[in-house]
C-alpha positions, 0 to 999 in steps of 0.5 A: 713488184708483188709478193706471192705466198702459197701453201699445200698441206697446212693444218690451217693455211689461213694464218700461214698466208697472212703471216707470209703477207706481213713479211712480204708487204715491202714488195707491194702494199696497195692491195692484198688478198688470199684464196683458200680451197674450202671443200669443193669451192673457193673462199676469197678475201681482198683489201685495198687500203694503201699501206694498211692493206695487209692489216685490213685483210687480216681483220677481214679474215677474222671469220675466215675458214681455219680448216683449209690445207691449201691456199695462195696469197698476194700483196700488190704493187700496182702496174696495170689498173689503179689500186682498188679491191676490184684490181686486187689479187687473187683473180678468179675465172668466170665460174669463181672456181680457179684463183690466180696470183701474179707478179710481173707484166703480161705484155700481150694482154691486150690481144689475149683479152680481146680474144677472150672477151670475144668468146664471152669471158667477163672481166672484172678488173683492169689488170693484165693478170686476169687474162691468165685465169680466163685462158686457164679456164678455157683449157680446163673446160677442154679437159686438161689438168690444171698443170697442163692448162697453165702450161698451155696458157704460158706458152701463149703469153709474152712478158714476165711472170711468177704465178700461182694457181689453185682450182677447187676442182683439183684440191690439194694442188698449187701450180706455179711458174716463173719467168724473170720474176722471183719464186722459191719453193720450201718443203717441210714434213707434210707441207710444201710452200711457195713464195716470191722471197724466202722471208715469207716461209723462212721459219716454216720450211726445212729445205728450199729450192730456187725456180729458174725461168720457164719452169713449171711446178706442181706442188702437193703436200708431199712435195713438188714436181717440175718441168720446163714449159715443153713438159720435160721433167727437171730437178729444182736447184737446192738453196742453202739458207743459213740466214736468220730471219733478219738476214733473210729479209736482205736476201742473204746480202750483208745490207740493204744497199748491196741488195738494192744495187743488185736489184737494179737490172730488175728495177730498170727492166720492170720500169720499161715493161709494157710502154711500147705498143705493137704499132710503135706507140709509147704509152703510159697507163697512168698518164691521163693526158691527151696527145693534144695536151702534150702537143700544146706544151711549150716548156718542160720544168722538172723539179726534185731533191737530192738524187731525184734532182740529178735524174731530172737533170739527166732527163733534161738532156734526153727531152731536149735532144729527142723532143726538141722542147726547152727544159728547165730543172729546178731544186724543188725547195727553191722552185716556189720561192723564185716566182716561177714562170709557168702557165697552162702550156708548161709541163711541170714534172715532180720526181720523188722516190716516195712521192711524199717529199714535202719540197717536191709536193710544195713545188707541184702545188705551186705549179698547179696553182699557176695553171701548169700541167703537173706530172708526178714520177713516183715509186710508190702507188697512190702517194701524195704526189700521185694523188694530187698530180694531173698524171703519174708515171710510176717507176717499178723499183720495188720498196727501197729501204737503204736511205741512200737511193740506188735502184730508184735512181736508175728506175727514174732515169729509165722512166723519164727517158721513156717520157722523153720518147713519148714527147718526141713522138707526140710532137712529131720530132722523131719518126715512129721507127726512130722512137722504136729504135731508141726504146729498144736501145733503152731496154738493152741497157738492162743487160748492161746494168747487170754487167756493171753490177757484176764488176763490183770486185774490180771497184772494191780493189780500186777503192781499197787503195785510196780509202784514206783520201779525204777530198774528192772531185767528180767531173763529167760533161753532158749527162756525165755532169749529173752523173758526177753530182750523183757520185759525189752525193753517194760518197758524201751520204754514206762515207762522210767524205768531202766530195763535190761534183762539177761540170768538167769545163768549169774546173778552170773557173775556180775548183782547179785552185783546190787540186793538189797531191792527195786529192782524188778526181773521179772523171766520167769518160764514157761519152765518145763525143766528149772523150777528148775534152775529158782527157784534157781535164784529166791532164789538167788535174794530173799536172797539179798532183791529183790522183785520177780514177776514171770511169771508162767504157770497155775498149777505151785504150787511151784512158789507161795512159792518163788515169791512175785507176780505171773503173770499166763499164760496158759501152752504152749509148751516150744519153743512157750512160748514167744507167751504167756509170752510176752503178760503178759510182754507187759501188765505189761509195759503198766500198769507201764506206765499208773501209770506214766501218760505217752503216751504209743503210742508215747514214747519220743525220739523214732520213729516207723520206723528207716530210718537213721543209 
């Protein structure tokens, strides 16, 4: 996830771009840059200073030109290519006359890059983005306009993109396009703006327009024209924006938690992108571990805290099922106090949204001191965990602001299940064909997550009917168990309601004594292989007076006869059910909190990142 800003027709474009980048910094902050059309040439400045990238860029621009009307700016969250100024956007062509910024992933960049290098193009970055600017350069040499050059280029690429391009040879023009990655246009008298999110241009434009997939825009000071990628003229859909700036930063949602729940399909999609090569090989750009090193592993240990601990538990089932290797899962704060048995054949994976969770950092340091291979799973580029680990797997959820984690949870599950496939492939446990099949099943869950998100109204109706309950038990089997733990945690975090998650089979070993009228039991019933077992557990609690809320797959007719309320989710392959079930439980917890008038973004006594033991 990256931030894009552009303007045509400004009296002074530079401060417009820098102000926009400040507001978009939450979309990525490992590097930042701007490019201005300055006379018949380009002026460019870039910075890569971690969380201070935008501030450092602003300082670099103190002596920048203030007579430019057209420019583009970018704040980056790295996917291809490590954080560094050479990988920062904007990227330029061989003659440094064309500049381009990009949000998304170009999936066929390897093939395009090889062809371009073979024709003499010199690449200066390790990004997937740079292929775009060099291909546009070639079409411009053939005499095409900038708009047509961009159109031809985009018809050759696969993947996701929101791009903006300027060319010193065609002043007063920005060409932009979008597929999957967000883009909006704003217009005011004498100037036209482009951004990846409305807050960047909120107080500058007077009218706003949304950009849909495969729409190509030509921006000039007097306005914007749009076509599809075939060249057919289209009209952009107007956006009604009646928010203030603070609300705009939430994209019109009432709070960050709602916004981030709705961002989950994109978070999963982005996390899964570009991990499958055309030959069926699972890859990770930042893995940095050889196949031989992965084959030598005899045990995997996952460590995490809170929601990250639950995603690690989900990963245990996937790794053991697909890679057939023994897996332990530990609460990070306990790991180093139990004299853990790890060595150079142990893969220790630390999971943390921020990459700064002190308990998880300490656990990884302990593992490394004992010779283990250490991998970090983090949502933040160049975090402490990422720097200290032998390898890193980045989730691509974008900045998460709400204290209660939502989209980062789903992104972690997606990333860890891809890692499970990688281990299975390297160890020869699964054939390439089976790995590809499972990977495609995983990518298909993006649509299922989106469908689950869309059903919030049904969840709201159920939650409103039991809003006064005070005790909840969440039950699940197999991957339903960590899902139950996550559901209970969300309810505790934001609703301040007593909630416990249990493996359903343990109910009769103690917790059943607490079941009585007034207690709510939330039962995860989405795994067909364990359906009979969970129905039996539901019967046990119903016989003792509990009210049952079942999370069940579409088409499950038997559940209606035994549950008091049913939350429906799309049917999903068993090991991937947490990706949709957790969405329903997030929405359930949210509605319970709303009924109590609580601030879901800032639950009491909790912090987003725990940096003290």
